[in-house]
C-alpha positions as CSV (number, residue, x, y, z in Angstrom):
1,M,-9.1,-7.4,7.9
2,P,-10.7,-7.4,11.0
3,G,-13.4,-10.3,11.8
4,K,-11.6,-12.6,9.4
5,K,-10.9,-16.1,10.4
6,F,-10.9,-18.2,7.6
7,Y,-8.6,-17.2,4.4
8,A,-9.4,-19.0,1.4
9,V,-6.6,-19.1,-1.3
10,K,-8.1,-20.2,-4.6
11,T,-5.1,-19.7,-6.7
12,G,-1.8,-19.4,-5.2
13,R,1.4,-21.6,-4.3
14,V,-0.7,-24.1,-1.9
15,P,-4.5,-23.3,-2.8
16,G,-6.9,-24.1,0.5
17,I,-8.3,-22.3,3.5
18,Y,-5.8,-21.3,6.3
19,R,-6.8,-20.1,9.5
20,S,-4.1,-17.4,9.6
21,W,-3.1,-14.6,7.3
22,S,0.5,-14.0,8.5
23,G,3.3,-15.9,9.9
24,P,4.9,-19.3,8.5
25,G,2.4,-21.3,6.9
26,G,-0.3,-18.5,6.7
27,A,-2.4,-17.4,3.8
28,Q,0.0,-14.8,2.9
29,E,2.9,-17.0,2.1
30,Q,0.7,-18.6,-0.5
31,V,-0.4,-15.4,-2.2
32,H,2.4,-13.0,-2.0
33,A,4.0,-11.6,-5.2
34,Y,2.2,-14.9,-6.9
35,P,0.9,-13.5,-10.4
36,K,-3.0,-13.1,-10.2
37,A,-3.4,-14.9,-7.0
38,A,-6.9,-15.2,-6.2
39,F,-8.1,-15.1,-2.2
40,K,-10.1,-13.4,0.1
41,G,-11.0,-13.5,3.6
42,F,-14.2,-14.6,5.9
43,A,-15.7,-14.9,8.8
44,T,-16.6,-18.2,8.6
45,K,-15.4,-21.4,7.3
46,A,-18.5,-22.2,5.2
47,E,-18.3,-18.7,3.5
48,A,-14.9,-19.6,2.6
49,E,-15.3,-22.8,1.2
50,A,-18.1,-21.6,-1.0
51,Y,-15.5,-18.8,-1.9
52,M,-13.4,-21.9,-3.2
53,T,-16.2,-23.9,-5.0
54,G,-17.4,-20.8,-6.5
55,Q,-21.1,-21.0,-4.6
56,D,-20.5,-17.3,-3.4
57,Q,-20.8,-15.9,-7.5
58,K,-24.5,-17.6,-7.3
59,N,-27.5,-15.0,-7.6
60,R,-24.9,-11.9,-7.6
61,P,-25.5,-9.7,-10.8
62,A,-22.6,-9.4,-13.3
63,A,-20.3,-7.3,-13.4
64,T,-20.3,-4.2,-15.8
65,P,-16.9,-4.6,-18.0
66,E,-15.9,-0.8,-16.5
67,K,-15.8,-1.8,-13.3
68,Q,-13.2,-4.9,-13.6
69,L,-9.4,-4.6,-13.1
70,S,-6.9,-6.6,-14.7
71,G,-4.9,-8.8,-12.7
72,D,-7.1,-8.3,-9.4
73,S,-8.4,-11.5,-7.2
74,G,-11.3,-11.8,-9.2
75,T,-13.6,-9.0,-7.6
76,T,-15.1,-6.3,-9.4
77,D,-15.8,-3.7,-6.7
78,R,-12.3,-2.9,-6.0
79,I,-11.6,0.8,-5.0
80,E,-8.5,2.3,-7.0
81,I,-5.9,4.4,-5.2
82,F,-3.2,6.1,-7.7
83,T,-0.1,7.8,-5.5
84,D,2.8,9.8,-5.9
85,G,5.4,11.7,-3.7
86,G,8.9,13.2,-3.9
87,S,11.1,15.8,-2.4
88,L,12.5,19.1,-4.3
89,G,16.2,18.6,-3.5
90,N,16.1,15.1,-1.9
91,P,16.2,15.9,1.2
92,G,14.3,19.1,1.0
93,P,10.7,20.3,0.8
94,G,8.4,17.3,0.1
95,G,4.8,16.4,-0.8
96,Y,2.6,13.4,-1.8
97,G,-0.3,13.3,-4.3
98,V,-3.6,10.8,-4.0
99,V,-6.3,10.0,-5.9
100,I,-8.9,7.8,-4.9
101,I,-11.7,6.4,-7.2
102,A,-14.6,4.3,-5.4
103,G,-17.9,5.7,-7.2
104,D,-16.8,9.1,-6.5
105,R,-13.1,10.6,-7.1
106,R,-11.2,12.1,-4.1
107,E,-7.9,13.9,-3.8
108,L,-5.6,14.3,-1.1
109,S,-2.1,15.8,-0.8
110,G,0.2,17.4,2.0
111,G,3.8,18.4,2.5
112,Y,6.9,18.5,5.1
113,R,9.4,21.4,4.9
114,L,12.3,18.6,5.1
115,T,11.7,15.2,3.4
116,T,13.0,12.5,1.3
117,N,11.4,11.4,-1.9
118,N,11.0,7.5,-0.5
119,R,9.4,9.1,2.7
120,M,6.8,11.2,0.6
121,E,6.2,7.6,-2.0
122,L,5.2,5.9,1.4
123,M,3.5,8.4,2.9
124,G,0.9,9.0,-0.1
125,A,0.2,5.1,0.3
126,I,-0.3,5.6,3.8
127,R,-2.8,8.9,3.4
128,G,-4.8,6.6,0.9
129,L,-5.2,3.5,2.1
130,A,-5.8,5.3,5.7
131,A,-8.6,7.4,3.6
132,V,-10.6,4.2,3.0
133,S,-12.5,1.7,5.4
134,P,-10.6,-1.5,6.9
135,G,-11.7,-4.6,5.2
136,S,-12.1,-2.6,1.6
137,Q,-10.8,-4.2,-1.6
138,V,-8.1,-1.6,-3.2
139,L,-5.9,-1.5,-6.2
140,L,-3.1,0.9,-5.2
141,Q,-1.1,2.1,-8.3
142,S,2.6,3.7,-7.6
143,D,5.2,4.7,-10.0
144,S,7.7,4.0,-7.2
145,R,9.4,0.4,-7.1
146,Y,10.8,1.2,-3.7
147,L,7.0,1.2,-2.3
148,V,5.3,-1.8,-4.6
149,D,8.4,-4.1,-4.3
150,G,8.7,-3.3,-0.7
151,I,5.4,-4.6,-0.1
152,T,5.2,-7.4,-2.8
153,R,8.8,-8.7,-2.7
154,G,8.3,-9.1,1.3
155,W,10.9,-6.6,1.9
156,A,9.2,-4.6,4.6
157,A,7.8,-7.7,6.4
158,G,11.4,-9.2,6.6
159,W,12.6,-5.9,7.8
160,R,10.1,-6.0,10.6
161,R,10.8,-9.3,11.6
162,R,14.3,-8.7,11.8
163,G,13.5,-6.0,14.3
164,W,13.8,-3.0,11.5
165,K,17.2,-4.2,10.2
166,K,18.4,-5.2,6.7
167,S,19.8,-8.5,6.1
168,N,23.2,-7.1,6.6
169,G,22.2,-5.6,10.2
170,Q,22.1,-2.3,9.0
171,P,18.9,-0.7,9.9
172,T,15.9,0.1,7.9
173,L,15.5,3.5,6.5
174,N,12.0,4.8,7.3
175,A,10.8,2.1,9.4
176,D,8.0,4.4,11.1
177,L,6.6,4.6,8.0
178,W,7.0,1.4,7.0
179,E,5.3,-0.1,10.0
180,Q,2.2,2.3,9.4
181,L,1.7,0.9,6.0
182,L,2.0,-2.9,7.1
183,G,-0.4,-2.1,9.4
184,L,-2.8,-0.5,7.1
185,V,-2.4,-3.3,4.8
186,A,-3.0,-6.0,7.2
187,V,-6.6,-4.9,7.8
188,R,-7.3,-4.3,4.0
189,D,-7.3,-6.4,0.8
190,V,-4.8,-4.5,-1.2
191,Q,-3.2,-5.1,-4.4
192,F,-0.1,-3.1,-5.5
193,R,0.9,-2.7,-8.7
194,W,3.8,-0.5,-10.3
195,V,3.3,2.0,-13.3
196,K,5.4,3.7,-15.3
197,G,5.9,7.3,-14.5
198,H,5.6,10.3,-16.8
199,A,4.2,8.0,-19.2
200,G,0.9,9.7,-20.3
201,D,-1.5,8.0,-17.2
202,R,-4.1,10.7,-16.2
203,E,-4.2,9.8,-12.5
204,N,-0.2,9.2,-12.0
205,E,0.3,12.5,-13.7
206,R,-2.5,14.2,-11.4
207,C,-0.8,12.7,-8.3
208,D,2.8,14.2,-9.5
209,Q,0.8,17.7,-9.8
210,L,-0.6,17.6,-6.5
211,A,2.5,16.3,-4.9
212,R,4.7,19.2,-6.4
213,R,2.4,21.7,-5.5
214,A,2.4,20.5,-1.9
215,A,6.1,20.5,-1.8
216,A,6.2,24.0,-3.0
217,A,3.6,25.0,-0.3
218,E,4.5,28.1,2.4
219,S,4.9,27.2,6.1
220,L,5.4,23.5,5.6
221,P,5.1,21.4,8.9
222,P,8.0,19.3,9.8
223,D,8.3,15.3,9.2
224,S,9.5,15.2,12.7
225,V,10.9,11.2,12.3
226,Y,13.0,12.4,9.6
227,E,14.4,15.5,10.9
228,T,15.4,14.0,14.4
229,T,17.1,11.2,12.7
230,A,18.9,13.7,10.2
231,A,19.9,15.9,13.1
232,L,21.2,13.1,15.3
233,Q,23.2,11.7,12.3
234,K,25.1,15.2,12.1
235,G,25.4,15.7,16.0
236,Q,23.0,18.3,16.1
237,R,20.4,19.0,18.7
238,K,18.1,20.1,16.0
239,L,17.6,21.3,11.9
240,P,17.1,24.9,11.5
């Protein structure tokens, strides 16, 4: 949240106004994985206090029901982003698909010649968040537990604190993409929500179609980080 100096936690483990978002004692600790947490960043303490007391809602027009998103932080103007990703063979040619609903509706997709399911799930979220402005309020929905739990359960943040090592000391997979994702999340108000895949959700199904189409395209570019890592693990200088 660029320009934000005060973080008001209205509903969380310890409600209050915090001067830092991340780190020990920061606002993030109070809302991370907390059911229906309500929080927001502000440039001034007065604005944060107004939010805590509900004064910031005065003189605002009432939101229409169709804009309200259940389980969010009480705001009614969040951008909705749906993402999906996968690879044919895992590893194999892969792609991601993104649907962004922010007044209008946009679709994004892309693919790589050799990658993995999880990397494409992360890439979908990265591309979706990068397409909206810093400071945006976003509800990101994905059928990837790897993606959603990695953020909401604090796994990715923990891996980064340990220098991209897991709790057992082993290197974290896909650290390059997790680093990008955490950077994007840090300057946006993002709520992650897991949705069941292939269960009739129109936008989730559309993202799946976009990802599959992208993975099947010709002349796909390399996923350079993955190919280099895979080559090193196999003791090769490069992959065909």
